[in-house]
C-alpha positions as CSV (number, residue, x, y, z in Angstrom):
1,M,0.0,0.0,0.0
2,K,1.1,3.5,-0.6
3,L,2.2,5.7,2.2
4,K,-0.5,8.3,1.4
5,K,-3.2,5.7,1.9
6,L,-1.8,4.6,5.2
7,I,-1.5,8.2,6.4
8,T,-5.1,8.9,5.3
9,I,-6.4,5.8,7.1
10,S,-4.3,6.7,10.2
11,L,-5.7,10.2,10.3
12,F,-9.3,9.0,10.0
13,L,-8.7,6.4,12.6
14,A,-7.3,9.0,15.1
15,I,-10.1,11.5,14.4
16,G,-12.7,8.7,14.8
17,F,-11.2,7.4,17.9
18,I,-11.0,10.8,19.6
19,L,-14.5,11.8,18.5
20,H,-15.9,8.4,19.6
21,Q,-14.3,8.9,23.1
22,I,-15.6,12.4,23.7
23,M,-19.0,12.1,22.1
24,P,-21.8,11.9,24.8
25,P,-25.0,10.0,24.1
26,I,-27.4,12.3,22.3
27,F,-30.8,10.6,22.6
28,L,-31.7,7.6,24.9
29,G,-28.1,6.6,25.2
30,I,-27.6,6.5,21.4
31,K,-24.4,8.0,20.2
32,P,-23.1,8.1,16.6
33,D,-20.3,5.7,15.9
34,F,-17.6,8.0,14.6
35,L,-15.2,5.1,14.2
36,L,-17.6,3.5,11.8
37,S,-18.1,6.8,9.9
38,M,-14.4,7.2,9.5
39,M,-14.0,3.6,8.4
40,F,-16.5,4.2,5.6
41,I,-14.7,7.3,4.4
42,S,-11.3,5.5,4.6
43,I,-12.6,2.6,2.5
44,I,-14.2,4.9,-0.1
45,V,-11.1,7.2,-0.3
46,C,-8.5,4.5,-0.5
47,D,-10.5,2.2,-2.8
48,D,-8.6,-1.0,-2.7
49,Y,-9.3,-4.3,-1.0
50,K,-6.1,-4.4,1.1
51,S,-6.9,-1.0,2.6
52,A,-10.5,-2.1,3.3
53,L,-9.4,-5.2,5.1
54,L,-6.8,-3.3,7.1
55,C,-9.5,-0.7,8.0
56,G,-11.8,-3.5,9.2
57,I,-9.2,-5.0,11.4
58,V,-7.7,-1.9,12.9
59,F,-11.0,0.0,13.3
60,G,-12.4,-3.1,14.9
61,I,-9.6,-3.3,17.4
62,F,-10.1,0.4,18.3
63,A,-13.8,0.0,18.6
64,A,-13.2,-3.0,20.9
65,I,-11.0,-0.8,23.1
66,T,-13.7,1.9,23.4
67,T,-16.9,-0.1,23.6
68,G,-19.3,0.4,26.4
69,F,-21.3,-2.7,25.6
70,P,-20.7,-5.6,28.0
71,G,-18.8,-8.3,26.2
72,G,-18.6,-6.2,23.0
73,Q,-14.9,-6.5,22.3
74,I,-14.8,-9.6,20.1
75,P,-18.1,-8.7,18.4
76,N,-16.8,-5.3,17.5
77,V,-13.8,-6.7,15.7
78,I,-16.1,-9.2,13.9
79,D,-18.6,-6.6,12.8
80,K,-16.0,-4.1,11.6
81,I,-14.3,-6.7,9.4
82,V,-17.6,-7.9,7.9
83,T,-18.8,-4.3,7.4
84,A,-15.5,-3.3,5.8
85,N,-15.9,-6.1,3.3
86,F,-19.5,-5.2,2.7
87,I,-18.8,-1.5,2.1
88,Y,-15.9,-2.3,-0.2
89,L,-17.9,-4.7,-2.3
90,L,-21.0,-2.5,-2.4
91,N,-19.0,0.5,-3.4
92,K,-16.9,-1.3,-6.0
93,Y,-19.5,-3.4,-7.7
94,A,-22.9,-1.8,-7.0
95,I,-22.5,2.0,-6.6
96,K,-19.2,2.9,-8.3
97,P,-20.3,1.6,-11.8
98,L,-23.1,4.1,-11.6
99,N,-20.9,7.2,-12.2
100,K,-23.8,9.6,-12.4
101,I,-24.7,9.2,-8.7
102,N,-24.2,12.4,-6.6
103,S,-21.4,11.9,-4.1
104,N,-23.7,12.9,-1.2
105,I,-26.3,10.3,-2.2
106,K,-23.5,7.7,-2.5
107,I,-21.9,8.4,0.9
108,V,-25.3,8.6,2.7
109,S,-26.5,5.3,1.2
110,L,-23.2,3.5,1.9
111,S,-23.2,4.9,5.5
112,F,-26.8,3.9,6.2
113,L,-26.5,0.4,4.8
114,G,-23.1,-0.1,6.4
115,T,-24.3,1.0,9.8
116,L,-27.3,-1.3,9.5
117,V,-25.0,-4.2,8.6
118,S,-22.5,-3.4,11.3
119,G,-25.3,-3.2,14.0
120,A,-26.9,-6.4,12.9
121,V,-23.6,-8.3,12.8
122,F,-22.7,-6.9,16.2
123,L,-26.0,-7.8,17.8
124,F,-25.9,-11.2,16.2
125,S,-22.3,-11.9,17.4
126,V,-23.1,-10.7,21.0
127,S,-26.3,-12.9,21.0
128,L,-24.3,-16.0,20.0
129,M,-21.4,-15.4,22.4
130,F,-23.0,-13.8,25.5
131,G,-26.7,-13.2,25.0
132,L,-28.4,-9.9,24.6
133,P,-29.9,-7.7,27.4
134,A,-33.1,-7.4,25.3
135,N,-34.8,-8.8,22.2
136,F,-32.7,-8.5,18.9
137,I,-35.5,-6.7,17.1
138,I,-36.1,-4.2,19.9
139,L,-32.4,-3.4,20.1
140,F,-32.1,-3.2,16.3
141,L,-35.1,-0.8,16.0
142,T,-34.2,1.4,19.0
143,V,-30.4,1.5,18.7
144,V,-29.2,0.5,15.3
145,L,-31.8,2.2,13.2
146,P,-31.4,5.7,14.8
147,T,-27.7,5.3,14.9
148,S,-27.8,4.5,11.1
149,L,-29.7,7.7,10.5
150,L,-27.4,9.8,12.6
151,N,-24.2,8.3,11.0
152,C,-25.5,9.2,7.6
153,F,-25.4,12.9,8.3
154,I,-22.2,12.8,10.2
155,T,-20.4,10.7,7.5
156,M,-21.7,13.1,4.8
157,I,-20.5,16.2,6.6
158,I,-17.1,14.8,7.4
159,Y,-16.7,13.4,3.8
160,N,-17.6,16.8,2.3
161,L,-15.1,18.5,4.7
162,F,-12.5,16.0,3.5
163,L,-13.2,16.7,-0.1
164,G,-13.1,20.4,0.5
165,S,-9.8,20.3,2.3
166,K,-8.4,18.1,-0.4
167,K,-9.2,20.8,-3.0
168,I,-7.5,23.4,-0.8
169,I,-4.4,21.5,-0.1
170,L,-4.0,19.8,-3.5
171,P,-5.4,22.2,-6.1
């Protein structure tokens, strides 16, 4: 991998980690997953499979470090790896060939679907390993779905800031 890609991934990882740590719950204990948002942007920007897999592993480890969910360490790593593969494949083979799609629509749809997949895989992994504190459907509808909607807007804002800064730094 090129150094530029590694630096980009590292910066998004650091920003996501810091924001994930300092972000208080917004509504009913729900807080946006900044690590997930940054992982989506990293995968889209770097656009190769090795980078996507690296993002899934490293972002999963950092999510495991910061999780507040009891027993959520291993499920966090699993869900980030699965989600990274999903986002890479969806971007590469479903959305990227449609070149006429607005970048905001692209990033919002990838973020929404990616967060849904991440949440579902996380809850499923936790349920298999340790058991859930509530019903899967209830947790999915009350935590994963609102977080998906919140992550859409956050990912879009950060992605547009990245594109804007890229134009300023590299005209």
